[in-house]
C-alpha positions, 0 to 999 in steps of 0.5 A, spaced: 923 661 474 917 658 475 917 661 482 917 668 480 911 667 475 907 664 480 903 666 487 904 662 493 898 660 497 890 662 497 887 669 495 884 671 501 877 674 500 873 678 505 869 673 510 863 669 507 865 672 500 866 667 494 869 667 487 864 668 482 864 665 475 862 669 469 860 664 463 864 667 457 864 666 450 870 661 449 873 663 443 872 671 443 877 673 448 885 674 450 890 676 455 896 680 454 902 683 458 906 689 456 912 692 460 911 700 461 914 705 465 921 707 466 927 704 470 927 703 476 919 704 476 917 699 471 910 695 471 907 690 467 900 692 464 896 686 464 890 686 460 884 682 458 878 683 453 872 678 455 866 677 451 859 675 455 853 673 451 848 678 453 846 684 456 840 682 461 840 684 468 845 680 471 851 682 466 848 689 467 848 689 474 855 687 474 857 692 469 854 697 474 859 694 480 865 694 476 865 701 474 866 703 481 868 697 485 875 694 486 875 687 482 880 681 482 879 677 476 882 669 475 882 668 467 883 660 466 887 659 460 885 653 455 890 648 458 887 649 465 892 654 468 889 660 472 892 667 471 891 673 476 889 680 474 888 685 479 892 685 486 891 689 493 897 694 491 894 697 484 887 698 482 884 694 477 880 698 471 874 695 468 871 698 462 864 694 460 861 695 453 854 693 452 851 692 445 844 690 443 847 688 436 844 688 430 838 684 427 837 677 431 844 677 434 842 678 441 848 683 443 853 682 448 858 685 453 865 686 452 869 687 458 876 690 458 880 689 464 887 693 465 891 692 471 898 693 473 903 689 477 910 687 478 909 681 474 906 679 467 899 676 469 902 671 475 899 664 475 895 662 481 895 655 483 891 656 490 884 654 491 878 658 488 872 657 492 865 658 488 858 657 490 859 650 486 865 648 490 872 649 490 877 649 484 884 648 484 888 654 480 893 649 478 889 645 473 882 648 474 879 641 477 874 641 482 877 639 488 870 639 492 863 639 489 857 642 493 852 637 493 846 640 489 838 639 491 835 641 497 839 644 503 833 646 508 
């Protein structure tokens, strides 16, 4: 059963591309999967609602890209296991909502992600290469760290 729910291998990005980390508010988000459609064309609709603390330039730029580009997201569960939202077969819909908030709250950005797949948000155990190094999708452990400091 575990093999059905887990993707094999590493997700291949375009040349010179790496995964980008988004720092989210830890306690404000959820992921869910619902079976939709009629037999024999059933698919899972995988959804995540994530909250980013702020509305500054970086998140505003992300929102602009997300409205038109094709994204794939890796969601890290509390136990360190990773789930994948998005695939080559189906488009991923991203709906960002920015809010200045009231008073001195500073506002925030809610990102709603919807993707369809043959599986409820599959587990991803491959390598996640980010600017800071390589992370294991199996347990969110850093497998290779990039040294900080001068690289010139």
